[in-house]
C-alpha positions as CSV (number, residue, x, y, z in Angstrom):
1,T,-1.9,-26.7,-14.0
2,L,0.6,-28.9,-15.1
3,A,-0.9,-30.5,-17.4
4,A,-1.2,-27.9,-19.9
5,A,2.3,-26.5,-19.3
6,L,4.0,-29.9,-19.5
7,A,2.2,-30.2,-23.1
8,V,4.1,-27.6,-24.9
9,A,7.7,-28.8,-24.1
10,C,9.6,-30.3,-25.5
11,C,10.7,-33.3,-24.3
12,S,14.2,-33.5,-25.4
13,T,15.7,-29.8,-24.9
14,T,18.5,-29.5,-22.8
15,V,19.3,-26.7,-20.3
16,S,21.6,-26.6,-17.5
17,A,20.1,-26.2,-13.8
18,A,19.2,-22.8,-12.0
19,P,20.9,-21.8,-9.4
20,F,19.8,-22.2,-6.3
21,Q,19.1,-19.1,-4.7
22,G,19.1,-20.3,-1.3
23,R,16.4,-19.5,1.4
24,V,13.3,-17.5,0.3
25,Q,12.2,-15.3,3.4
26,V,9.1,-12.4,2.8
27,H,10.4,-9.2,3.5
28,G,7.6,-6.2,3.2
29,K,5.4,-7.0,-0.2
30,A,8.5,-9.4,-2.2
31,L,10.1,-12.7,-1.4
32,V,13.6,-12.2,-1.3
33,A,16.2,-14.6,-2.0
34,A,19.2,-15.4,0.6
35,N,21.6,-14.0,-2.2
36,G,19.7,-10.7,-2.2
37,Q,17.5,-11.4,-5.4
38,R,13.8,-10.7,-5.2
39,F,12.8,-13.8,-6.0
40,M,9.8,-13.9,-9.2
41,V,7.7,-17.6,-8.8
42,R,7.7,-18.7,-12.7
43,G,6.1,-22.2,-11.5
44,V,3.7,-24.4,-12.1
45,A,1.2,-26.9,-10.3
46,L,2.1,-30.8,-9.9
47,A,-1.6,-32.7,-9.7
48,P,-1.6,-35.7,-10.9
49,L,-4.4,-37.9,-11.7
50,N,-4.4,-40.3,-8.7
51,I,-5.0,-37.3,-6.1
52,N,-3.1,-39.6,-3.2
53,N,-0.4,-39.9,-5.6
54,D,2.7,-37.9,-3.9
55,L,5.1,-36.3,-6.9
56,L,7.9,-35.5,-3.7
57,A,8.5,-39.0,-2.7
58,D,11.2,-40.8,-3.0
59,N,9.4,-43.6,-4.9
60,N,8.8,-41.3,-7.7
61,F,12.6,-40.2,-7.7
62,A,13.0,-41.9,-11.4
63,Y,9.8,-40.8,-12.4
64,T,10.3,-37.3,-11.2
65,R,13.7,-37.6,-12.3
66,D,13.4,-38.6,-16.3
67,N,10.3,-37.6,-16.4
68,I,8.8,-34.5,-14.9
69,L,12.6,-32.6,-14.2
70,P,13.1,-32.2,-18.5
71,K,10.1,-30.7,-18.7
72,L,10.4,-28.0,-15.9
73,Q,13.7,-27.2,-16.9
74,A,12.2,-27.0,-20.3
75,L,9.3,-24.6,-19.2
76,H,13.0,-22.8,-16.9
77,V,10.1,-23.1,-13.7
78,N,11.5,-22.3,-10.7
79,M,8.5,-23.7,-8.3
80,V,6.3,-26.5,-8.2
81,R,3.4,-26.8,-6.5
82,V,1.7,-29.7,-4.7
83,Y,-2.0,-30.0,-3.4
84,Q,-0.8,-32.5,-0.6
85,V,1.7,-34.7,0.4
86,D,2.4,-38.2,2.3
87,V,3.7,-37.8,5.5
88,T,4.6,-41.6,5.9
89,K,7.4,-41.6,3.2
90,G,10.3,-39.9,3.0
91,H,10.8,-37.4,0.8
92,D,15.1,-35.9,0.8
93,N,15.6,-37.5,-2.8
94,V,12.8,-35.9,-4.7
95,M,13.2,-32.7,-2.6
96,N,17.1,-32.5,-2.9
97,L,16.7,-32.8,-6.8
98,L,14.5,-30.1,-7.3
99,K,17.2,-28.0,-5.1
100,R,20.5,-28.6,-7.5
101,N,18.1,-27.9,-10.2
102,G,17.3,-24.2,-8.9
103,I,13.2,-25.2,-8.0
104,Y,11.3,-24.7,-4.7
105,A,8.8,-26.5,-3.4
106,E,4.7,-25.0,-2.6
107,I,3.6,-28.0,0.3
108,S,0.0,-28.0,1.4
109,I,-0.7,-28.3,4.8
110,T,-4.3,-30.3,3.9
111,S,-5.0,-33.0,2.3
112,D,-8.0,-34.1,0.4
113,T,-9.2,-35.9,3.9
114,I,-7.9,-33.6,6.2
115,N,-8.8,-30.1,5.9
116,V,-11.7,-27.2,6.2
117,N,-15.1,-28.2,4.7
118,R,-16.9,-24.7,3.4
119,V,-19.8,-26.5,4.8
120,N,-18.8,-27.9,7.6
121,P,-15.3,-26.1,9.0
122,Q,-14.2,-26.7,12.2
123,Y,-10.7,-27.6,13.1
124,T,-10.2,-30.8,14.1
125,T,-8.0,-32.3,16.0
126,A,-6.6,-34.4,13.0
127,L,-5.7,-30.9,11.4
128,K,-3.7,-29.9,14.5
129,K,-1.7,-32.8,13.9
130,R,-1.6,-32.3,10.3
131,I,-0.1,-29.1,10.3
132,R,3.6,-31.0,12.5
133,Q,3.4,-33.3,10.8
134,V,3.7,-31.6,7.1
135,I,6.1,-29.5,9.0
136,D,7.9,-32.2,10.3
137,D,8.4,-33.4,7.0
138,F,9.4,-30.3,4.7
139,A,10.4,-28.0,7.8
140,K,14.6,-28.9,7.4
141,Y,14.4,-28.4,3.3
142,D,16.3,-25.1,1.7
143,N,14.0,-25.4,-1.3
144,V,10.5,-25.0,0.8
145,L,9.0,-22.0,-0.3
146,S,6.3,-21.9,1.3
147,F,3.4,-23.7,3.6
148,S,-0.8,-23.5,2.0
149,V,-3.3,-23.8,4.9
150,G,-5.3,-23.8,2.0
151,N,-6.5,-24.4,-1.6
152,E,-10.0,-22.3,-2.5
153,V,-11.9,-22.8,1.1
154,L,-14.0,-19.9,0.3
155,D,-16.9,-19.9,-2.7
156,P,-19.4,-17.9,-1.6
157,L,-21.7,-18.9,-4.3
158,G,-20.9,-22.5,-3.7
159,T,-21.4,-22.4,0.1
160,Y,-25.1,-20.0,-1.1
161,A,-26.5,-22.7,-3.5
162,Y,-25.8,-25.3,-0.9
163,V,-27.0,-23.5,2.3
164,S,-30.4,-22.5,0.2
165,Q,-30.6,-26.0,-2.0
166,S,-28.2,-28.8,-0.6
167,E,-28.2,-28.4,3.3
168,S,-30.5,-31.2,4.9
169,P,-31.5,-30.3,7.5
170,R,-32.5,-26.7,5.9
171,Q,-31.1,-23.8,8.1
172,C,-32.6,-21.0,6.2
173,H,-35.1,-20.7,4.7
174,T,-35.6,-17.2,2.8
175,P,-32.5,-15.4,0.8
176,E,-31.5,-12.8,3.7
177,D,-31.9,-15.6,6.2
178,C,-29.7,-18.1,3.3
179,I,-26.8,-14.7,2.9
180,A,-26.6,-14.5,6.6
181,R,-25.6,-18.5,6.7
182,T,-23.5,-18.2,4.6
183,V,-21.7,-15.6,5.4
184,M,-21.0,-17.4,9.3
185,L,-19.7,-20.4,7.3
186,E,-17.8,-17.7,5.4
187,K,-16.3,-16.4,8.6
188,R,-15.7,-19.5,10.3
189,A,-13.9,-20.9,8.1
190,A,-11.5,-17.7,7.1
191,S,-11.3,-17.9,11.2
192,I,-10.0,-21.4,11.1
193,E,-7.5,-20.9,8.6
194,K,-6.6,-17.9,9.9
195,S,-5.8,-20.1,13.4
196,M,-3.7,-23.0,11.2
197,M,-1.6,-20.2,9.9
198,R,-1.2,-19.0,13.7
199,D,-0.4,-22.3,14.4
200,A,2.0,-23.6,11.8
201,K,4.6,-20.2,12.3
202,A,4.4,-21.5,15.5
203,Y,5.5,-25.0,15.1
204,L,8.0,-23.6,12.7
205,K,9.7,-20.9,14.9
206,S,9.9,-23.3,17.8
207,K,12.0,-25.5,15.0
208,G,14.3,-22.9,14.2
209,R,12.1,-22.3,10.9
210,T,10.8,-18.9,8.9
211,I,9.0,-20.5,6.1
212,P,6.8,-18.1,4.3
213,V,3.2,-19.4,5.5
214,G,-0.4,-18.7,3.4
215,I,-3.1,-19.6,1.5
216,A,-4.2,-20.1,-2.3
217,L,-7.8,-18.1,-2.3
218,R,-10.4,-18.8,-5.5
219,D,-9.8,-15.9,-7.9
220,V,-13.3,-15.6,-10.5
221,P,-15.8,-13.3,-10.7
222,T,-18.7,-15.5,-9.0
223,S,-15.4,-15.4,-6.1
224,T,-14.8,-11.5,-6.2
225,I,-17.7,-10.1,-7.2
226,P,-20.9,-11.7,-5.8
227,A,-22.8,-11.0,-8.1
228,N,-26.3,-10.0,-6.9
229,L,-26.5,-11.4,-3.6
230,N,-25.0,-8.4,-1.5
231,G,-23.6,-9.0,1.3
232,L,-21.4,-12.1,0.8
233,V,-18.0,-12.2,1.1
234,G,-15.9,-12.4,-1.9
235,T,-12.4,-14.2,-1.4
236,D,-10.9,-10.9,-2.7
237,I,-12.0,-9.4,0.9
238,A,-10.5,-12.6,2.6
239,S,-7.0,-11.6,1.3
240,Q,-7.5,-8.5,3.3
241,Y,-8.2,-10.6,6.3
242,Y,-6.0,-13.0,6.0
243,A,-3.0,-10.2,5.5
244,C,-4.5,-7.9,8.4
245,G,-3.0,-7.4,12.2
246,T,0.0,-5.9,13.4
247,N,0.8,-9.3,14.9
248,V,2.8,-10.8,12.2
249,A,2.9,-14.6,14.2
250,E,-1.2,-14.5,13.4
251,R,-1.2,-13.0,9.7
252,A,-0.9,-14.7,6.6
253,D,2.7,-14.5,4.7
254,Y,1.9,-14.2,1.5
255,I,-0.9,-14.6,-0.6
256,G,-2.1,-17.4,-3.1
257,A,-4.3,-16.2,-5.9
258,N,-6.3,-18.8,-8.1
259,V,-6.6,-17.1,-11.2
260,Y,-9.0,-17.9,-14.0
261,R,-10.2,-14.0,-15.0
262,Y,-8.4,-13.8,-18.8
263,Q,-10.2,-16.2,-20.7
264,Q,-8.2,-17.3,-24.2
265,N,-9.3,-14.2,-26.7
266,G,-10.0,-12.4,-23.7
267,D,-9.3,-8.9,-22.8
268,M,-5.4,-8.5,-20.5
269,G,-6.8,-5.8,-18.7
270,A,-8.5,-8.3,-16.6
271,L,-5.1,-9.5,-15.2
272,D,-4.8,-5.5,-14.9
273,D,-8.2,-5.4,-12.8
274,F,-6.7,-8.2,-10.3
275,A,-3.0,-6.3,-9.8
276,Q,-5.4,-3.3,-8.5
277,E,-7.0,-5.2,-5.9
278,V,-3.9,-7.4,-4.5
279,A,-1.9,-4.0,-5.1
280,N,-3.3,-2.8,-1.1
281,L,-2.3,-5.8,0.5
282,P,1.0,-6.2,2.9
283,V,2.3,-9.4,1.7
284,P,3.2,-10.7,-1.3
285,V,0.9,-11.8,-3.4
286,Y,2.0,-14.4,-6.9
287,L,-0.5,-16.9,-9.1
288,D,-1.0,-20.4,-7.8
289,E,-2.9,-21.4,-10.5
290,E,-3.8,-19.9,-13.6
């Protein structure tokens, strides 16, 4: 997270701005910048304590310039990820500040109030409107690296716990029935998110822009390998679903992974396992959180 990363950055360090590489596109399993060089993501997540505070908004320009940017430079960051933006505010000054310093942004299309609810998944009118609003605001910026349609929406064990313990009125009463209901909710949520990708890509195309559209998935042992609950859909399987299909207009352009497999003083082989799991995906994969 930003807080952890910035804690080790020296605020007094002077770092020259990295050159802006131009628009980034997907080529096979790689992200490639307009200058022809492969774009390797080195980023942090900008998550303010006030979740509704949009750090890319121009009303936060001075704070971003004076407090955040020096630390991003010290960390040699080339991308920031934001979890939501305020479509009622302007973003020109902050986005141009980042661009001048070679920094791109991953923009979340959803917000804390307009998103896919994993235990009651619906593709609402508000979600469809939100897709257009966010793209209208940000598609014009050359340093938008990507749009994300969701963050950790699928949580197999969390959803199972809800339907087996908390859902009211209860829809399942045996472990087998609760697994079946969990899988139904997972499939419905995943299909909605894939539809959101399709619609976001179509709207970008109508505006003459091609910007990668994808999703951030939860990656911990309980989400990828649901131990003792055979039959649930892990996020490792969901990533294959998002990235599959011969029609590129209807599939994810990239997969972002929130990877928490490696713990301090733990086995680095956990990351090797992750690399092996995503090796066969036909799209770029990068770490959205770690």
